N, C-alpha and C positions, 0 to 999 in steps of 0.2 A: 143382789138385786136381780130379779128375773126379767128377761127381755121378752118383748112381745114376739109371738111366733111370726115367721116370715110368711107374707101373703102370696097366694098363688091363684091365678085365674086359668081355667081350662077352656079351650076353644076347639070343639070338634063336633061334627054333625052326626056322630054315632053315639047315642045315649049309653049304650053298653060300655063303650070305651071310656067315656067320661066317668061312669060309675066305678069301673075297675081302677082307673087312675086315682079317683078320689079315695077309694078304700086303701090303696097302696100308700098314698101320701099321709093318710090318717095314722099310719103306723109310726110316723116320726113325730115326736113331741114338739119339735121346733117349727113345724110346717102346718099351714092351714089353708084350705081351699076357700076362698072368699067369694068366688063367682064362677058360674059355668055358662057358656054361650054355645049355641048350636050353629051360628052363622057369623060371617065377618062383620056385617053391619052392626049387629048388637054388640059384638066384641069391641069394636072401635069406641063406641059410646061408653061402655063399661070400663075400658082401659083408661080413658080420659078421666072418668068420674072417680075410679078407685085408686089409680096409680099403684097397682100391686108390685111387689118385689119381682115376681116372675110371671110371665105369660107362657103357657105351653100351647102351641098353635099347630093345628093340623094343616097340611099343605093342600091336600085334595078335598075341598069342600064344595058342595053344590052352591050355585049362585056365585058370590064373591069368593074366590079361592084364597088360600092362605098367603100366597105371595102378594096379592093385591091388598089383602087385609094388613099385612106387615108394612107395606109401603105407606098405606093410609095412616096407620098408627104412628109411624115415624114422622110423617108430614104434619100430624096433629100435635107433635111434640112429646109423644109418650116416651119416657126414658126408662121404663121398666125393662128388665132383661127379658128377651123374647127368644124362646127355643122352639124350633120346628120339630114336631114329632110326626113321622110319616112312614109310608111303606116305600117311597121312592128313593133309590140311591143313584138316580141319573145325574151325571156330571152337571148338566145345565141347571137342574133344580137346586143342587147344592150351591153352585156359584151364584145363582140369582138370589137365593135366600140370604147368603152371607153378605153379598155386596149391597143388598137392599136393607140391611140393618139387623139381621138375625144374630144372636149371640151364641148360637149353637144349633146343631143339626143331629137329631137322634132318630134311629129307625124303630118302628113299632115292634119288631121282633126282638128287641133288647131284653135280656134277662131282667125280671122285675127288681131283683136286688141291686143289679148294676144300674138300672134306670133310676132307682132311688138315690144311689150314690151320685149319679150325674146331676140330678136335680139339686142336691145339696151343693155340689161344686158350682153349678150355675148361679145359685143364690150368693155364694161366696165371692162371685166376680170372675170365675174362671170361664173360659170358653169350653164348651162340651161338644164332642163329636163322636159318633160311632166309629169304630176302628176302620171300617172300609171307606169312610168319608175323608179321613185325614189326608191321604195322598192327593185326592182331588183338590182339596182346599189349598194344600201346600203349593201345588202347581199354579193354581189361580193367583195366589198371593205373590208369586214371583214375577207375574206379568206387571209391566209398568202401568201405573194408574193413567186413565185417559186424561185426567186433568189434575194438575198439581194443586192441592189445597192451599188456601191462603197461608201466609207465613205466621209463625208464632207471635210476631210483633203485634198482631191484632188482638191478642189476648191480654186480659188484665193479669196482674200478678197472682191473684187468687185463682183465676181460671187456669193459668199455667201450672200452678201448684197442684190443682185437682187433676189436670191432664197427666202430670207425672205420676200421681198415685194410681190413676186408672191404668197406666202403662205397667204398673207393678202388680196389676190384677186385683186391686182392692175394690170392694163393693161400696155402694153409697153409704151404707151404715158404718162401715169401717173408716171410710174417709171422714165422715161426720165426727166420729170419735177422735180420730187423729188430729183434726183441725179445730175441735171443740166448737162445732157449729151444728145446726139441725139437719136432719135428713132432707127436709124440704129445701133448705138453702143449697145443699149440694146438688139436688136435682135441677134447680134453676140454673146453677152455674154450668152443669153438664149440658143442659139444653142450649145455653148461649154459646158455649165453646164449640159444640158440634156444628151449630149454624155458621159460626164465623169461619170454621175450617172447611166447610162444605162436605162434612162427613155424615154418614147415616147412622152410625152406632158406636157404642163404646169400644167394641172389638176393632172396628176400623181405626178409631182414634188411637187405641193401644198399639196396633200394628204400625201405624204411621209414625207414632212417637218413637217406638223402638227402632224402626228403620232409620229415622232421622238421627237418633243418638248413635246408631251403629255407623252411620255415614260420616259422622263428625270426627275430628281428631282429638277429642277431649280425652 
């Protein structure tokens, strides 16, 4: 049985960049660009409407920048994987993006073949980072969180189950197959558990869960 291609939305205020990305993505059978946006405001509406598997988001856009767009998408309950694609490797940009709900941070000078691999990895549920970004993020994650998320006790059994699978790096589609439920149902559960735990993204949830397991004596 053939699976539907994974849906991708491109958000960048440079038409040439969007065109190049779309052409690159079209080389992969399992990927499909379902929408393009040139600004944050339009992107938020489209993200809510289409709920794509992956959103590739520029950081430095005119008007509403990528970071504000990212925050607003997460506030609106968008559970799509969101990867920043930017020219900036500044520490503060990387940390701000990840702590506000990004699932990855890639630089625009990434080799096209490697970029395509990273897009595939992001859709599979992995966190994707350009090599120079990894150390910045590792340092940031070692810092104690400003606020301790609510305890696991607030989650239902199903939400706890899904959180454990997220921590293993599984995508919504894989989780749906694993638990024999629909993609839509998984997305609803993810939205609820993030809200209960006071977390912004699947990446934060996975890191928190792994740290919690590591800190226990199980």
